[in-house]
TORRO-969340 format. One record per atom (N, C-alpha, C): y, x, z. Coordinates in steps of 0.1 Angstrom, whole numbers. Example, Ala and Ser with C-alpha at 12.3 -4.5 7.8 and 13.67 -1.06 7.14 Angstrom:
2
north, east, up
-57, 132, 78
-45, 123, 78
-33, 132, 78
-22, 128, 71
-11, 137, 71
0, 129, 79
This chain:
208
north, east, up
-221, 186, -178
-224, 186, -165
-240, 182, -163
-247, 191, -156
-261, 189, -153
-263, 178, -142
-274, 174, -139
-277, 164, -130
-274, 168, -115
-276, 182, -113
-275, 186, -98
-259, 187, -96
-251, 192, -108
-236, 192, -106
-231, 179, -104
-236, 169, -111
-232, 156, -109
-234, 150, -96
-246, 150, -90
-250, 146, -78
-239, 152, -67
-237, 166, -67
-229, 173, -58
-214, 167, -59
-210, 165, -73
-197, 160, -75
-194, 146, -69
-203, 137, -70
-205, 124, -63
-204, 125, -50
-213, 133, -43
-213, 133, -28
-200, 139, -23
-195, 149, -28
-182, 156, -23
-172, 147, -25
-169, 141, -37
-158, 132, -39
-158, 119, -30
-169, 113, -30
-171, 100, -23
-171, 102, -8
-177, 114, -4
-177, 116, 11
-163, 117, 16
-153, 123, 7
-140, 124, 12
-134, 111, 13
-138, 100, 5
-132, 87, 7
-140, 80, 19
-152, 82, 21
-160, 75, 32
-155, 82, 45
-152, 93, 46
-147, 99, 60
-133, 98, 63
-124, 93, 52
-109, 94, 53
-106, 82, 63
-96, 83, 72
-92, 74, 81
-85, 62, 73
-91, 50, 74
-86, 39, 67
-87, 26, 76
-84, 13, 71
-84, 1, 79
-99, -1, 83
-109, 0, 76
-123, -2, 80
-127, 9, 90
-123, 21, 89
-126, 30, 99
-120, 28, 112
-108, 24, 112
-101, 21, 125
-107, 9, 132
-112, -2, 123
-120, -12, 130
-132, -7, 135
-140, 3, 127
-152, 6, 134
-152, 13, 146
-140, 21, 148
-140, 26, 162
-136, 17, 173
-127, 8, 168
-123, -3, 177
-134, -12, 183
-141, -16, 172
-153, -27, 176
-164, -19, 181
-164, -7, 176
-177, 3, 183
-177, 4, 197
-163, 5, 202
-163, 7, 217
-169, -4, 224
-170, -17, 218
-176, -28, 224
-191, -31, 221
-194, -28, 209
-207, -32, 202
-216, -22, 197
-211, -10, 199
-218, 3, 195
-222, 2, 179
-234, 8, 177
-238, 11, 163
-240, -2, 155
-241, -14, 162
-243, -26, 154
-230, -30, 146
-218, -28, 150
-207, -31, 143
-206, -21, 131
-209, -8, 132
-209, 1, 120
-218, -3, 110
-230, -7, 114
-241, -12, 105
-236, -24, 96
-229, -34, 105
-226, -47, 97
-214, -44, 88
-204, -34, 92
-194, -30, 84
-198, -25, 72
-209, -16, 73
-214, -8, 62
-221, -19, 52
-227, -27, 56
-234, -36, 47
-223, -44, 40
-214, -49, 47
-203, -58, 42
-195, -49, 31
-192, -37, 34
-186, -26, 25
-195, -24, 11
-207, -24, 15
-216, -21, 3
-215, -34, -7
-215, -45, -3
-214, -57, -12
-201, -56, -21
-191, -54, -14
-179, -54, -21
-177, -42, -30
-182, -29, -25
-181, -18, -35
-190, -18, -46
-202, -22, -43
-213, -23, -55
-207, -33, -66
-203, -45, -62
-197, -53, -71
-185, -48, -79
-177, -42, -72
-165, -36, -79
-170, -23, -89
-179, -16, -84
-184, -6, -94
-191, -11, -106
-200, -22, -105
-208, -27, -116
-196, -35, -125
-186, -40, -120
-176, -47, -129
-168, -36, -137
-166, -24, -130
-159, -14, -138
-167, -8, -148
-180, -6, -145
-191, 0, -152
-193, -9, -166
-193, -21, -164
-194, -31, -177
-183, -30, -184
-170, -29, -179
-158, -29, -186
-159, -13, -194
-162, -3, -187
-162, 10, -193
-171, 12, -203
-182, 4, -203
-194, 9, -211
-190, 6, -225
-181, -4, -228
-177, -5, -242
-167, 4, -248
-160, 10, -238
-149, 20, -243
-151, 35, -238
-163, 37, -234
-166, 51, -228
-164, 63, -238
-166, 58, -251
-165, 70, -261
-150, 71, -268
-142, 63, -262
-128, 63, -266
-119, 74, -259
-116, 85, -267
-110, 98, -261
-98, 93, -254
-89, 84, -259
-76, 80, -252
-79, 74, -239
-89, 65, -238
-92, 60, -225
-96, 69, -215
-106, 80, -219
-109, 90, -210
-99, 98, -206
-89, 101, -214
-77, 110, -211
-68, 103, -200
-66, 89, -202
-58, 82, -193
-65, 82, -179
-78, 79, -178
-85, 78, -166
-86, 92, -159
-88, 102, -168
-87, 116, -163
-74, 120, -155
-65, 117, -162
-50, 121, -158
-47, 112, -145
-50, 99, -146
-47, 91, -133
-56, 96, -122
-68, 97, -126
-78, 102, -115
-75, 116, -108
-70, 125, -116
-65, 137, -112
-54, 137, -103
-44, 127, -106
-31, 125, -98
-35, 118, -85
-42, 108, -86
-46, 101, -72
-53, 112, -63
-63, 119, -70
-70, 130, -60
-60, 140, -54
-51, 142, -61
-41, 154, -55
-33, 145, -44
-28, 133, -47
-21, 127, -36
-29, 124, -25
-42, 120, -25
-51, 118, -16
-54, 131, -9
-54, 142, -16
-58, 155, -9
-47, 158, 0
-34, 157, -4
-22, 160, 4
-23, 152, 17
-25, 139, 14
-25, 128, 25
-36, 132, 36
-48, 137, 30
-57, 141, 41
-54, 153, 47
-47, 163, 42
-43, 174, 48
-34, 172, 59
-25, 162, 55
-15, 158, 65
-21, 151, 77
-31, 142, 73
-38, 135, 85
-45, 144, 94
-50, 156, 88
-58, 164, 97
-49, 171, 106
-37, 171, 105
-27, 176, 115
-22, 167, 126
-26, 154, 124
-20, 144, 133
-33, 138, 141
-31, 138, 155
-41, 132, 164
-37, 118, 166
-46, 109, 163
-44, 94, 166
-55, 88, 178
-49, 77, 181
-57, 70, 191
-60, 55, 185
-70, 50, 188
-73, 36, 184
-74, 26, 196
-67, 15, 194
-67, 5, 205
-82, -2, 206
-86, -3, 218
-98, -11, 221
-96, -25, 219
-106, -34, 214
-105, -48, 212
-117, -54, 218
-117, -67, 221
-129, -75, 224
-139, -76, 215
-152, -76, 220
-163, -77, 211
-163, -91, 204
-168, -89, 190
-167, -103, 182
-181, -105, 178
-185, -117, 171
-198, -119, 167
-202, -112, 155
-214, -111, 152
-219, -105, 139
-212, -111, 126
-211, -124, 127
-205, -132, 114
-191, -126, 113
-183, -126, 124
-170, -121, 123
-168, -107, 118
-177, -98, 124
-177, -83, 120
-180, -82, 105
-189, -91, 99
-192, -90, 86
-179, -95, 77
-172, -105, 81
-161, -110, 74
-150, -100, 75
-149, -92, 87
-138, -82, 87
-142, -70, 78
-155, -69, 77
-159, -57, 68
-155, -61, 53
-158, -72, 50
-155, -78, 37
-140, -76, 34
-132, -83, 44
-118, -82, 40
-110, -70, 40
-115, -61, 50
-109, -48, 52
-114, -38, 40
-123, -42, 34
-128, -33, 22
-121, -39, 9
-122, -52, 7
-117, -58, -6
-102, -58, -7
-94, -60, 6
-80, -59, 6
-75, -44, 9
-82, -36, 7
-77, -23, 10
-73, -18, -4
-57, -16, -5
-53, -12, -18
-57, 3, -22
-58, 11, -12
-63, 25, -15
-77, 27, -19
-87, 18, -13
-100, 18, -19
-100, 12, -33
-94, 2, -37
-92, -3, -51
-87, 6, -59
-76, 14, -55
-70, 24, -63
-79, 36, -67
-87, 40, -55
-96, 51, -58
-106, 47, -67
-112, 36, -68
-123, 33, -78
-117, 30, -92
-105, 24, -93
-99, 23, -105
-95, 37, -112
-93, 46, -105
-90, 59, -110
-100, 70, -110
-101, 76, -97
-111, 86, -95
-126, 82, -98
-130, 70, -92
-142, 64, -93
-145, 61, -108
-136, 56, -117
-137, 54, -129
-142, 66, -137
-137, 78, -133
-143, 91, -139
-158, 92, -136
-162, 90, -124
-175, 92, -119
-184, 82, -125
-179, 70, -129
-187, 59, -136
-188, 64, -150
-178, 69, -155
-180, 74, -171
-190, 84, -171
-191, 94, -161
-201, 104, -162
-215, 98, -160
-215, 89, -150
-228, 82, -148
-233, 74, -160
-225, 68, -168
-228, 60, -180
-233, 70, -191
-228, 84, -191
-233, 93, -200
-247, 96, -197
-250, 97, -185
-264, 101, -181
-275, 91, -183
-273, 79, -180
-283, 68, -182
-277, 54, -180
-266, 53, -188
-259, 40, -190
-258, 32, -176
-260, 20, -175
-260, 12, -161
-269, 18, -151
-281, 24, -156
-289, 29, -146
-285, 41, -140
-277, 48, -147
-271, 61, -141
-259, 57, -131
-253, 45, -133
-243, 40, -124
-250, 37, -109
-261, 29, -111
-268, 26, -100
-273, 38, -92
-277, 47, -99
-282, 61, -94
-269, 67, -87
-259, 66, -94
-246, 72, -87
-243, 66, -73
-244, 52, -72
-241, 44, -61
-250, 49, -50
-262, 51, -53
-273, 55, -44
-269, 67, -37
-265, 78, -46
-262, 89, -41
-248, 90, -31
-242, 79, -34
-230, 77, -23
-234, 68, -11
-237, 56, -14
-238, 46, -4
-245, 49, 11
-254, 60, 10
-260, 62, 23
-250, 69, 32
-240, 76, 27
-229, 82, 35
-222, 70, 44
-219, 61, 38
-212, 49, 43
-219, 45, 56
-234, 44, 55
-241, 39, 66
-242, 48, 77
-244, 62, 73
-246, 72, 82
-232, 72, 92
-221, 74, 83
-208, 77, 89
-203, 65, 98
-203, 53, 93
-197, 42, 100
-205, 37, 114
-219, 38, 110
-228, 36, 122
-228, 46, 132
-227, 58, 128
-224, 70, 138
-211, 69, 145
-202, 68, 138
-188, 66, 145
-187, 54, 156
-194, 42, 151
-193, 32, 161
-203, 35, 173
-214, 43, 170
-224, 45, 180
-216, 53, 191
-210, 65, 186
-203, 74, 196
-190, 68, 201
-184, 58, 195
-173, 51, 202
-176, 43, 214
-188, 38, 213
-195, 32, 225
-195, 41, 236
-198, 54, 233
-199, 63, 245
-187, 70, 246
-174, 66, 242
-163, 72, 246
-158, 82, 238
-165, 85, 227
-160, 95, 216
-151, 91, 207
-140, 94, 207
-130, 91, 197
-129, 102, 185
-135, 97, 174
-135, 106, 162
-123, 110, 157
-113, 101, 158
-98, 104, 153
-93, 115, 161
-94, 116, 173
-89, 125, 182
-95, 138, 183
-106, 139, 178
-116, 152, 179
-110, 164, 169
-110, 175, 174
-107, 186, 164
-117, 189, 153
-130, 185, 155
-139, 187, 145
-137, 177, 133
-132, 165, 137
-131, 154, 126
-119, 159, 117
-109, 162, 124
-95, 167, 117
-99, 178, 109
-107, 189, 114
-111, 199, 104
-118, 195, 93
-128, 187, 94
-136, 181, 82
-126, 173, 72
-118, 166, 77
-106, 160, 70
-99, 170, 62
-95, 181, 68
-87, 191, 62
-95, 197, 51
-107, 199, 53
-115, 206, 43
-117, 197, 30
-120, 185, 33
-121, 175, 21
-107, 174, 15
-96, 176, 22
-84, 175, 15
-84, 186, 5
-88, 197, 7
-88, 209, -2
-97, 205, -12
-107, 200, -10
-118, 196, -21
-111, 187, -31
-104, 177, -25
-98, 168, -34
-88, 174, -43
-79, 184, -37
-71, 190, -46
-76, 198, -58
-88, 205, -54
-96, 211, -65
-99, 202, -74
-107, 191, -71
-112, 181, -82
-99, 175, -89
-89, 173, -81
-77, 166, -88
-73, 175, -100
-69, 188, -97
-65, 198, -107
-78, 198, -117
-89, 198, -115
-99, 200, -125
-99, 188, -134
-97, 176, -127
-97, 163, -136
-85, 163, -146
-74, 168, -140
-62, 168, -149
-64, 178, -161
-70, 191, -158
-73, 201, -168
-82, 196, -178
-93, 188, -175
-103, 182, -183
-98, 172, -191
-89, 164, -188
-82, 153, -193
-73, 158, -205
-64, 169, -201
-56, 174, -210
-63, 181, -220
-73, 187, -218
-81, 195, -229
-90, 187, -236
-94, 174, -232
-103, 165, -238
-101, 165, -254
């Protein structure tokens, strides 16, 4: 896999996770109706702290075993299965229209704590990085060891800030992303992308 292919893979796979409806996303819309873009920016920063810490811990662990074929096969198979499951889930989510309850505005400190908790205690987030994310980390380690992992994170993290801040900004102006046709269309498209990569990961793992 060349550098351009790697960057595109990182962006497409992690974008599907960033845009997916989850606990932090629901909170972003809910708090965004009161505080606007500020809540999205704070949530993004809190999310970054948890996510980067988890990624680097995984990278340090995988650094020692990245050349073990058995480990790569297990991660590839698990990552492929999780991608397929998440892909189906996103396709089903694209068919449902949801509403989010409005809440009272809270302080920046509380928003930060909410961002930490709703990221670190989200089992889907943890599962994604333990399986799908580990595949990306292995690819990044092949490029430039830990520097490659940092580069991978940079390719991804900007999307969290753009997406969560944007969602919160428009929520303040009465735009419900969850209820919009365009959002459900995007989620459906990324669901198909996840299915493609899931099958690809499984195939690569079996043929490794």
